[in-house]
N, C-alpha and C positions, 0 to 999 in steps of 0.2 A: 866147555860144554855149551852149547848154543842155547840163546834167550829165546823162548816162542812166546812169552805172555803178552808180548806187545803186539801180536800179530792180530789182525782183523779176523782171520780166518780161524785162529785159536780161541778169541772172544764168542765166535759165533758157535763154534762147536762146542763149547763149555756152557752157554746158554741153550743149545739144544739140549744138551746130556741133561742139564738142571729141569729145564722144562719137563721132560719126558719123565724125570724122576718123579716129579709132582704127579703128570698126568696120569701115569701109570698106576698110581695108588689108586686112583678113581675108577680105574676100569673093571668090568663086572669080573668076578672070579674066573669065567670060563675062559676070558681073554688075558688076563693079569698074570697068569703063570707059563703062558705059551707066547701068545703075540707080545705081550707088554717084554716078557724077558728079552725075546728078540730085538724090540726097540733100545731097550736098555744097554744090550751087549753091543749092537751095532753102535750106537752114540758114544759108548766108550773107545770103541774100536777106532773112531773117527779120531777123538782126541788122540790116541796113542801114534795114528797115521801121522798126523800132523806134527808130533813132535819127531818123530823119526825121520820125516822128510827134511825138517829143517835142520837137521844135525846131519843129514846125510851127505856125502859129495857126490858130485854129477854123475858117475854110472848109476849107482844105486838110487840116488835121488829119483831120477826118471821112473825106475821102476815101482818107487813107493808111491810117487803122485798117480802113476797109471792104477796103482791099488787103492790109493784114495778117492780118486774118481769114481772108481766101480762101487766103491763103498759108499758113496754119497748117493748112488743111483739105488743101491740095497735099500738104504735109509728111504729113499722118496716110494719104492713100492710096497715096504713095510706100512709107510704112512697111510698110503693109499687104501691098502688092505684093512687096516685098522679102522679107516674112517667108513668104507663102506661096508663094514662088521659091525658098524657103531658101537665101538670100543671105547671112543672117546666120549667124555661127559657130555660136551658141547662142540660145536662147531669150531667155537674161538679157540680152544684147545688145539684142534687140528689145524685151523689156520695159522696159528701162530708157528706151530712145529713145522708145517710145510713153509712157509716165508723163509725159516732158518735154513731148511734143508736147500732150499733155492740158492739162498744166498751162499752156502756153502759150495754148492754145484758151480757157481760161476766163479766163485774165488778160486776153488781147487781147478778148475778148468783153466784159468788165466794163469795160474802157477804154473801147471804142466806145461803149456805153450809158451811160456817165458822160459822154463828149463830147456825146451826142445829148442828154442833160439839161440841159446847160450851154448847148448853142447854142438851144434852146427858149426860154426868156427873152428872150435875145438878140434872136431873130426876133421874138418878140412885141412886144417893146418898140419894134423899127422899124417894125411895122407899126399901131402906134397914132399918132392925131393930135398 
């Protein structure tokens, strides 16, 4: 079983999940059980995708990393919606979550590009006679 707890992307995802758990507690009731639940589920999904990507081998890893990048974009959209609807108790709560989401986006995009670079030589070697 692969280890993932040392990865910076894992640490950022866990920080975001924990931060959102605390922030959603302070959401107004109207947002807590709809938008807040979506935020919490998305954060947990990010953590699961990171563990799956870390454990997967090349053909599957690329698919999981693509899904991870899309899920990070979903998270950014949900955070923006929560800020626009004034669900967060303070702007600082939103800013911390947004910074963590941007960090996750950069790291997941870099991981995906690195995996794509590693996959190209393998594909080229298989195509040669």
